[in-house]
C-alpha positions in Angstrom: 10.9 -5.9 -11.6 8.8 -3.6 -10.1 7.0 -2.8 -6.8 3.8 -1.5 -6.0 2.7 -0.2 -2.6 -0.6 0.4 -2.1 -1.6 2.2 1.2 -5.1 1.8 3.4 -6.9 3.2 6.1 -9.9 2.3 8.0 -13.1 4.0 7.6 -13.0 6.2 10.3 -12.1 10.0 9.3 -13.1 12.1 6.3 -12.3 10.2 2.9 -10.8 13.1 0.8 -9.3 15.2 3.6 -7.7 12.5 5.5 -7.9 8.8 4.7 -6.6 9.4 1.3 -3.6 11.4 2.4 -3.1 8.9 5.3 -3.2 5.9 2.9 -0.8 7.6 0.5 1.6 8.5 3.3 1.6 5.0 4.8 2.7 3.6 1.2 5.4 6.2 1.1 6.8 5.4 4.3 6.9 1.9 3.7 8.7 2.6 0.3 11.4 4.9 2.1 12.1 2.0 4.1 12.4 -0.5 1.3 14.4 1.6 -0.7 16.7 2.8 2.1 17.1 -0.2 4.1 16.6 -2.8 1.8 18.4 -1.4 -0.8 15.6 -1.7 -3.5 15.8 0.6 -6.5 13.7 3.7 -6.1 12.8 4.0 -9.7 11.2 0.5 -9.5 8.8 1.7 -6.7 5.1 2.9 -7.4 3.3 4.1 -4.5 -0.6 4.8 -4.2 -3.2 5.1 -1.5 -6.9 3.8 -1.6 -8.1 5.3 1.7 -10.9 3.2 3.0 -12.3 1.8 -0.2 -10.7 -1.6 0.0 -10.9 -3.1 3.5 -10.0 -6.8 4.4 -12.2 -6.7 7.2 -15.4 -5.0 8.4 -14.8 -1.8 10.6 -16.8 -2.6 13.3 -14.2 -2.6 16.2 -10.9 -1.4 16.9 -9.0 -4.7 16.3 -11.0 -4.9 13.0 -9.9 -1.5 12.0 -6.5 -1.9 12.7 -6.3 -4.8 10.3 -7.5 -2.3 7.5 -4.4 -0.1 8.4 -2.2 -1.7 5.9 0.2 -1.5 3.0 -0.4 -4.0 0.1 2.8 -5.0 -1.8 2.7 -6.3 -5.1 5.9 -7.4 -6.9 5.7 -7.6 -10.7 8.5 -9.7 -12.4 9.1 -9.3 -16.2 10.1 -12.4 -17.7 10.9 -11.8 -21.3 7.5 -10.2 -22.8 5.4 -11.9 -20.1 4.4 -10.1 -16.8 4.0 -12.4 -13.9 2.3 -11.2 -10.7 3.3 -12.9 -7.6 0.5 -13.5 -4.9 
């Protein structure tokens, strides 16, 4: 089993200088919580940031931008030779 955490930001700020760092940091903080509080094995966690490149909604208002500031969790379960991805 492997857990992939993908951090995201809204479209405000500078992509390379701010949003990429912030999205990665957001995923890293989530991974620290999961490994420390939920006792998930650290070696099974992969962390990355995507900045503002994959919004879930348009960045046209503050409430909409808040929805794009998130961490997506992907849990991959290895079952024999097959790899199953849970939704």
